[in-house]
C-alpha positions as CSV (number, residue, x, y, z in Angstrom):
1,M,352.4,48.7,43.8
2,R,353.2,50.6,47.0
3,F,354.7,53.4,45.0
4,H,351.5,53.8,43.0
5,S,349.5,53.8,46.2
6,L,351.6,56.5,47.7
7,R,351.4,58.6,44.6
8,H,347.7,58.2,44.5
9,A,347.4,59.3,48.1
10,A,349.6,62.3,47.5
11,T,347.4,63.3,44.5
12,L,344.3,63.2,46.7
13,C,346.0,65.3,49.3
14,I,346.9,68.0,46.7
15,L,343.3,68.0,45.4
16,A,342.0,68.2,49.0
17,A,344.3,71.2,49.7
18,C,343.2,72.9,46.5
19,A,339.6,72.5,47.5
20,A,340.2,73.9,50.9
21,H,342.1,76.9,49.6
22,P,340.7,78.0,46.2
23,A,342.6,80.5,44.2
24,A,342.2,83.9,45.7
25,A,339.6,86.1,44.1
26,K,341.0,88.9,42.1
27,T,340.0,92.2,40.7
28,I,340.2,92.8,37.0
29,S,340.3,96.5,36.3
30,V,339.4,97.9,32.9
31,S,339.5,101.4,31.6
32,A,337.2,103.3,29.4
33,G,340.0,105.3,27.8
34,T,341.6,102.6,25.6
35,P,340.7,102.6,21.9
36,D,339.8,98.9,22.1
37,A,337.6,99.3,25.1
38,N,334.9,97.0,23.8
39,E,337.3,94.1,23.3
40,K,339.1,94.7,26.6
41,L,335.9,94.8,28.6
42,Q,334.5,91.6,26.9
43,E,337.9,89.9,27.5
44,A,337.7,90.8,31.2
45,L,334.2,89.2,31.4
46,I,335.5,86.1,29.7
47,L,338.6,85.7,31.8
48,A,336.9,86.3,35.1
49,E,336.7,83.4,37.4
50,P,334.2,82.6,40.2
51,G,334.8,85.1,43.0
52,D,336.4,87.8,40.8
53,T,335.4,91.4,40.4
54,V,335.4,93.1,37.1
55,E,336.0,96.8,38.0
56,L,334.9,99.4,35.5
57,G,336.9,102.6,35.6
58,A,335.1,106.0,35.5
59,G,334.4,107.4,32.1
60,T,332.3,106.9,29.1
61,W,332.7,103.7,27.1
62,K,331.9,104.0,23.5
63,L,330.7,100.4,22.7
64,T,329.7,99.0,19.3
65,D,328.9,95.4,20.4
66,G,326.9,93.9,23.2
67,L,328.7,92.3,26.1
68,S,328.1,89.0,27.8
69,L,329.0,87.3,31.1
70,D,328.7,83.5,31.6
71,V,330.9,82.9,34.7
72,A,329.2,82.3,38.0
73,N,329.8,84.3,41.2
74,V,331.3,87.4,39.5
75,T,330.8,91.0,40.5
76,V,330.7,93.7,37.8
77,R,331.3,97.0,39.7
78,G,331.4,100.5,38.3
79,A,332.3,103.9,39.7
80,G,328.8,105.2,39.7
81,T,325.8,105.9,37.5
82,D,326.1,109.7,37.1
83,E,328.2,111.6,34.6
84,K,331.4,111.0,36.6
85,G,330.7,107.3,36.9
86,S,331.0,104.4,34.5
87,I,328.8,104.9,31.5
88,L,328.5,102.1,28.9
89,D,327.3,104.1,25.9
90,F,325.8,101.9,23.1
91,S,324.7,104.7,20.9
92,G,327.0,103.3,18.2
93,Q,325.9,99.7,18.7
94,Q,326.0,97.7,15.4
95,G,323.7,94.8,16.3
96,A,320.2,94.8,17.7
97,G,320.9,92.8,20.9
98,E,321.1,93.8,24.5
99,G,323.9,95.9,26.0
100,L,324.8,93.3,28.6
101,L,323.7,89.7,28.8
102,V,324.2,87.5,31.9
103,T,323.7,83.8,31.8
104,S,325.4,82.7,35.0
105,D,324.3,82.4,38.7
106,D,325.2,84.5,41.7
107,V,326.2,87.6,39.8
108,L,326.2,91.1,41.2
109,L,325.9,94.1,38.9
110,T,326.4,97.4,40.6
111,G,327.4,101.0,40.1
112,F,327.3,101.7,36.4
113,A,325.0,103.0,33.7
114,V,323.9,101.5,30.4
115,I,322.5,103.9,27.8
116,N,321.0,103.9,24.3
117,T,321.2,100.2,23.5
118,K,319.5,99.0,20.3
119,G,317.8,96.2,22.2
120,D,317.3,95.6,25.9
121,G,319.5,97.3,28.4
122,I,320.7,94.6,30.7
123,K,319.2,91.1,30.4
124,S,319.8,88.0,32.5
125,K,318.5,84.6,31.5
126,G,318.5,81.6,33.7
127,A,320.6,83.4,36.1
128,D,319.7,82.5,39.7
129,R,320.4,84.7,42.6
130,I,321.2,87.7,40.4
131,V,321.4,91.1,42.0
132,Y,320.9,94.4,40.1
133,H,322.0,97.2,42.3
134,K,322.5,100.9,41.9
135,L,322.3,100.9,38.1
136,R,321.0,103.3,35.5
137,V,319.5,102.2,32.2
138,E,318.3,105.0,30.0
139,W,317.5,106.0,26.5
140,T,318.6,109.5,26.7
141,A,316.4,111.0,24.0
142,G,313.3,110.1,25.9
143,P,310.3,107.9,25.0
144,K,310.6,106.5,21.4
145,A,309.2,103.4,19.8
146,T,312.7,102.7,18.4
147,N,314.1,102.4,21.9
148,G,315.0,99.0,23.3
149,A,312.1,97.0,24.8
150,Y,313.3,96.4,28.4
151,G,315.7,98.3,30.6
152,V,316.4,95.7,33.4
153,Y,315.3,92.3,32.2
154,P,315.7,89.1,34.3
155,V,313.9,86.1,32.9
156,E,313.6,82.4,33.8
157,S,315.4,82.8,37.1
158,T,315.0,81.9,40.8
159,D,315.8,84.6,43.4
160,V,316.0,88.0,41.8
161,L,316.8,91.2,43.5
162,I,316.4,94.6,41.8
163,D,317.5,97.4,44.2
164,S,318.0,101.1,43.6
165,V,317.8,101.0,39.9
166,F,316.7,103.9,37.6
167,V,315.2,103.1,34.2
168,R,313.9,105.6,31.6
169,G,312.6,105.3,28.1
170,A,312.0,101.6,27.5
171,S,309.5,100.9,24.7
172,D,308.1,98.0,26.7
173,A,308.9,97.8,30.4
174,G,311.5,99.7,32.4
175,I,311.9,97.0,34.9
176,Y,310.6,93.6,33.7
177,V,310.7,90.3,35.5
178,G,309.4,87.4,33.5
179,Q,308.8,83.7,34.2
180,S,310.8,83.9,37.4
181,K,310.4,82.9,41.1
182,N,311.1,84.6,44.4
183,I,311.5,88.3,43.4
184,V,312.1,91.6,45.1
185,V,311.9,94.9,43.3
186,R,312.5,97.8,45.6
187,D,313.8,101.4,46.0
188,S,313.9,101.9,42.3
189,I,312.6,104.6,39.9
190,A,310.8,103.8,36.6
191,Q,310.1,106.9,34.5
192,E,308.9,107.5,31.0
193,N,308.6,103.9,30.0
194,V,305.5,102.3,28.5
195,A,305.3,100.1,31.6
196,G,307.2,101.3,34.6
197,I,307.6,97.9,36.4
198,E,306.2,94.6,35.0
199,I,305.9,91.3,36.7
200,E,304.9,88.7,34.1
201,N,304.1,85.0,34.4
202,S,306.1,85.0,37.7
203,F,305.6,83.5,41.2
204,D,306.2,85.1,44.6
205,A,307.2,88.8,44.2
206,D,307.4,91.8,46.4
207,V,307.4,95.2,44.6
208,H,307.8,97.9,47.1
209,D,309.1,101.4,47.9
210,N,309.5,102.2,44.2
211,I,308.6,105.3,42.3
212,A,306.7,104.8,39.0
213,T,306.0,108.1,37.3
214,R,305.3,109.5,33.9
215,N,305.1,106.1,32.3
216,T,302.1,105.0,30.3
217,G,301.3,102.5,33.1
218,G,303.0,102.5,36.4
219,I,303.1,98.9,37.7
220,L,301.7,95.9,35.7
221,V,301.1,92.4,37.0
222,F,299.9,89.9,34.5
223,D,300.0,86.5,32.8
224,L,300.2,85.8,29.1
225,P,299.4,82.6,27.2
226,S,301.9,80.3,25.4
227,L,304.8,80.9,27.7
228,P,306.6,78.0,29.4
229,Q,305.8,79.2,32.9
230,Q,302.1,79.8,33.5
231,G,299.9,80.7,36.5
232,G,301.5,83.8,37.9
233,H,300.5,84.3,41.5
234,N,301.5,85.6,44.9
235,V,302.5,89.2,44.1
236,R,302.5,92.0,46.6
237,V,302.6,95.7,45.3
238,F,303.0,97.9,48.3
239,S,304.4,101.2,49.6
240,N,305.1,102.6,46.1
241,E,304.5,106.0,44.7
242,I,302.6,105.7,41.5
243,R,302.0,109.1,40.1
244,D,301.3,111.0,36.9
245,N,301.6,108.0,34.5
246,S,300.6,110.2,31.6
247,T,303.1,109.5,28.8
248,P,301.3,108.5,25.6
249,N,301.8,104.9,24.8
250,F,304.8,104.6,22.5
251,A,305.1,100.8,22.3
252,P,305.6,99.3,18.8
253,K,302.4,98.0,17.3
254,G,301.6,94.4,18.1
255,N,303.3,94.5,21.5
256,I,300.9,93.5,24.4
257,V,301.7,96.7,26.3
258,A,300.7,98.7,23.3
259,S,297.1,98.1,24.7
260,V,297.8,99.7,28.1
261,P,295.8,102.8,28.4
262,T,297.7,106.0,29.1
263,G,297.1,107.0,32.7
264,T,297.1,103.6,34.3
265,G,298.5,103.4,37.8
266,V,298.4,99.6,38.6
267,L,297.2,97.0,36.2
268,V,296.4,93.5,37.3
269,M,295.5,91.1,34.5
270,A,294.9,87.3,34.5
271,N,296.9,86.7,37.7
272,R,295.9,85.4,41.1
273,N,296.6,86.3,44.7
274,V,297.8,89.8,44.1
275,E,297.8,92.4,46.9
276,V,297.9,96.1,46.2
277,F,298.3,98.0,49.5
278,D,299.8,101.1,51.2
279,N,300.6,102.8,47.9
280,V,300.2,106.5,47.1
281,M,298.5,106.8,43.8
282,E,297.4,110.0,42.1
283,S,297.2,111.8,38.8
284,N,296.6,108.7,36.8
285,G,294.1,109.8,34.1
286,T,292.5,106.4,33.4
287,A,292.5,104.8,36.8
288,N,294.7,104.3,39.8
289,V,294.0,100.6,39.8
290,M,292.7,98.4,36.9
291,I,291.7,94.8,37.4
292,V,290.9,93.0,34.1
293,G,290.8,89.7,32.3
294,Y,292.8,88.8,29.2
295,R,290.5,89.6,26.3
296,Y,292.5,88.5,23.3
297,P,292.5,85.3,21.2
298,Y,294.7,82.5,22.5
299,E,295.1,78.7,21.9
300,D,296.9,77.8,25.1
301,A,294.5,75.3,26.8
302,K,296.3,75.7,30.1
303,Y,296.0,79.5,30.2
304,Q,293.8,81.1,32.9
305,P,292.6,84.5,31.6
306,L,290.8,85.8,34.7
307,P,292.0,87.8,37.6
308,R,291.4,86.0,40.9
309,A,291.8,86.7,44.6
310,I,293.0,90.3,44.0
311,V,293.0,92.5,47.1
312,V,293.2,96.3,47.0
313,R,293.4,97.9,50.5
314,D,294.9,100.8,52.5
315,N,296.0,102.8,49.5
316,E,296.0,106.6,49.3
317,H,294.2,107.8,46.3
318,G,294.5,111.2,44.7
319,K,293.0,112.5,41.5
320,A,292.3,109.8,38.9
321,G,290.0,108.8,36.1
322,Y,289.8,112.3,34.5
323,A,291.2,111.3,31.1
324,P,290.2,107.6,30.5
325,A,292.2,106.4,27.5
326,F,290.2,103.4,26.4
327,E,287.3,103.2,23.9
328,G,284.2,104.7,25.3
329,G,286.0,105.9,28.4
330,D,285.3,109.5,27.8
331,Q,281.6,108.9,27.4
332,I,281.4,106.9,30.6
333,A,283.3,109.6,32.4
334,A,280.9,112.3,31.0
335,A,277.9,110.2,32.2
336,L,279.5,110.0,35.7
337,G,280.0,113.7,35.9
338,G,283.4,114.1,34.3
339,S,285.6,111.3,35.7
340,L,285.8,107.6,36.5
341,P,286.3,106.3,40.0
342,P,289.9,105.5,41.0
343,V,289.4,101.7,40.7
344,L,288.2,100.1,37.5
345,W,287.2,96.5,37.2
346,D,286.1,94.9,33.9
347,G,283.6,92.6,35.8
348,A,285.4,89.3,35.2
349,G,287.1,87.2,37.9
350,D,287.0,88.3,41.5
351,A,288.6,90.9,43.7
352,V,288.2,92.6,47.1
353,V,288.5,96.4,47.2
354,L,288.6,97.8,50.8
355,D,289.8,101.3,49.8
356,K,287.2,104.0,50.6
357,V,286.9,105.1,47.0
358,G,284.6,104.4,44.2
359,V,284.8,101.3,42.0
360,L,283.5,101.1,38.5
361,S,282.6,97.8,37.0
362,L,282.2,97.5,33.2
363,G,279.8,94.7,33.7
364,L,281.6,92.2,31.5
365,P,281.1,88.9,33.3
366,D,283.7,86.9,31.4
367,V,286.4,87.5,28.9
368,K,284.3,86.4,26.0
369,T,281.7,89.1,26.3
370,P,282.6,91.8,23.9
371,R,283.4,95.3,25.1
372,S,280.5,96.6,23.1
373,E,278.2,94.9,25.6
374,A,279.7,96.7,28.6
375,K,277.2,97.9,31.2
376,P,279.2,100.3,33.4
377,Q,277.9,100.6,36.9
378,P,279.3,101.3,40.4
379,A,280.4,98.2,42.3
380,D,280.9,97.3,45.9
381,L,283.7,94.8,46.2
382,S,284.2,95.1,49.9
383,K,282.0,92.2,50.8
384,A,283.8,89.4,49.1
385,T,285.8,86.9,51.1
386,L,289.3,88.1,51.9
387,P,292.0,85.7,50.8
388,A,294.7,84.7,53.3
389,A,297.5,87.4,53.5
390,L,300.6,86.7,51.4
391,P,303.9,86.1,53.1
392,E,306.9,88.4,52.8
393,I,309.4,87.4,50.1
394,R,312.8,86.4,51.6
395,L,315.9,86.1,49.5
396,P,319.0,84.2,50.4
397,A,321.1,86.0,53.0
398,S,324.1,86.0,50.6
399,M,322.1,88.2,48.2
400,E,321.2,90.8,50.8
401,A,324.8,90.8,52.1
402,K,326.0,91.9,48.6
403,V,324.0,95.2,48.8
404,K,324.8,96.2,52.4
């Protein structure tokens, strides 16, 4: 009996020692030059253990299958995103899935490029505290309906950081965050996508210091029905450059963003407590800012289709409204002397606009009134009650430490 007690105690000591001194994190280096690069890279992602780094060598990887990572606390680090860096080229991809799928927490993706995927570029699902940092996702032939839908695509996650990312050519959104909470998108460039940056059905987001240019629409904040997470709110869009979003809409038919008018700077739809401030917006042919309700059929009884408590203030407006790309827009512009004011509101919901620019209301008091009954007229939205200011989004210190 005493022997068994001693053995049990020894076992506990060993377990305690292991817990105090976990196996040292290691670096798994993989090279682009091997003929079986696809298998080697996927093998590295499978064999990685928490704390490990999968290091991508410089060069172009010719990949035929998508990759996946399902191990927590792993870093995938490349040698850079330019031609001398680590390029994951999916031009020969056999399936239609994403290039890289992450389904684990505390992952850092940094320093590599993903190009020409059949589906989404990089997707993470249910991956909390994920960091996308210094990445490039691109469809190199430019805007095409056959390009993948999303470039950088975190969904159903808590604590999301997207920092210093470049995305070009997505047939839906370059940077898309869906059904997530506590989000920061910063210092990134979205160019020649349908939607540059999109925050959908999400709570608590800061979108700042980005460049959204030559997309169909620059930055979109909205809610859609029939998704598990409803009631998007508390989104701040600030200190961004939102210019020349003039690319004709190339989204596949049936996609919700296929309805985004070319020349949209910022679009807020069916969301609440959204602040748009300190941005530079110019050369957006339809409007620098659009605030609208959701005007499509839906059966979700919980869905709220109106924009509410939207604040637009302290933005710098350049030329806008000179090429409105919605039905009847050119006629309204002609009646107003050739262009629309920089801010366009459909007339449903409520908003406060403190910018010293014109606001055009379409005079549609609710989302059931058909567009054919629009009564365009100037609107003064500066008198409404200003909602309480939204707080800054703070991410866990461990996430910020990864990008310093």
